[in-house]
N, C-alpha and C positions, 0 to 999 in steps of 0.2 A: 097679479101678485101684489099684495098690500105691504106697505112699508110702515114702520113704526115712526111716530112723530119725533121721537128722540133722535133717530138717525138724521132726520132733516135738520133738527136744531144743532146737532153735532157738525153737520156739513156747513151750516150757516156760520157757526162759530169759527170753523177752520178758515173759511173765506174771509171773515172779518179780521182774523189775526193776520192773514197774509196781506190784506189791504193795509192794515196798520203798519206792518213792516215796510211795505213799499212806500207809503206816504211819509214815513219818517225821514227819508233822505231825498225825496222828490221835491224840487222847488215849486213854488206856486206858479200858476199859469201867467199871471200878471207880471211876475218877476222875470219870467222867460222872455216875454214880449218887450220889456223895457230895458233889458240889459244892453250894454254897449256891444258893438260888433267885435268879433274875435280879432285878436292882434294879428297883424300881418307878419309874414316871414321876415326874418332878418335879411338885409340886402347882401350881406356877405355869404349867405347860404347859396344864393343863386350864382354868385361869382365862383364859389368853391366848386359847385357842380360843373360849371363851364370849364374851369381849369382842369378838373379831373377828366372830363370828356376830351379836351384838347390833348392832354398827356397820353390818353389811351390811343387816340388817332395817330399821334406821332410815333408811338411804339409800334403800332400795326404797320405803318408805312415803312419804318426802319427794318422791320422783320421781313416784309415783302420785297423790298428793294435789295436786300443783301443777296449777293450772288453766291450760289452754291456750286462748287466744283464737283461734279459727279463723274466717276469713271465711265467711259464709254463701254458699252457691252461689246464683247468680241463678235457677236452675231445678233441678228434681229429676227424676231418671230413675226410672221405675217398671219393674218386671219386665215385659218384653214390649213396652214402648213404644219401645225403641230400635231403629231400623232401620239396618242396615249397608248399604254400597253393593252388597254381593254377595247381599243377601237376595232379590233378584228371582230368583235361581237356585233358590230353594226354593219359589217360587210355581209350582204345576203346574195344568194344566187339570183340572177336576173336583174341586178341593180340598173343596168343600162336600159332595160325596158321601162323602168319606173321614171326615167328621165325624159321619155318621149310623151307626146300628147296623143291620146287615143282618138280615133275617128270611128264613128258608129255607122257610117254609110252615107248615102246621098238622100236628099229629100224625096226624090221620086220613088225610092224604095219604100219609104214609109207611107206616103200619101200619093198613090198613083193617080188619083182623080183630080188633084189640084194642078191646074195648068200653069199657074205662076210659080209653082214650087219645083218645076222640072229642072234638074241639073244644079240646083243650089246645094252646097254642102251644109250639113247641119251644124 
């Protein structure tokens, strides 16, 4: 697809205008290299930050060390002792069987030709 030369010239003019806008406020490279270093922070700024940090730490310590008088509960709930109204849905027939460890027989039943496996449980 061929483009018209006028489009290229328009694009070049657009870039030239953008560069002129940017270079209007950009300092020269030599001026950037020779400028003095940036001013340091004021010394009171660091002290103010340390003071605010110390005040926050004191506030946290005061809140944490304050004793809270809480009423003792008339009863305690231990893990597994609480029964909810829907717990009956979890009760299934044969639950005692699920608490046992199944056995699948002895090793000589499975491999009768292995002499070292006789009598060992699987």
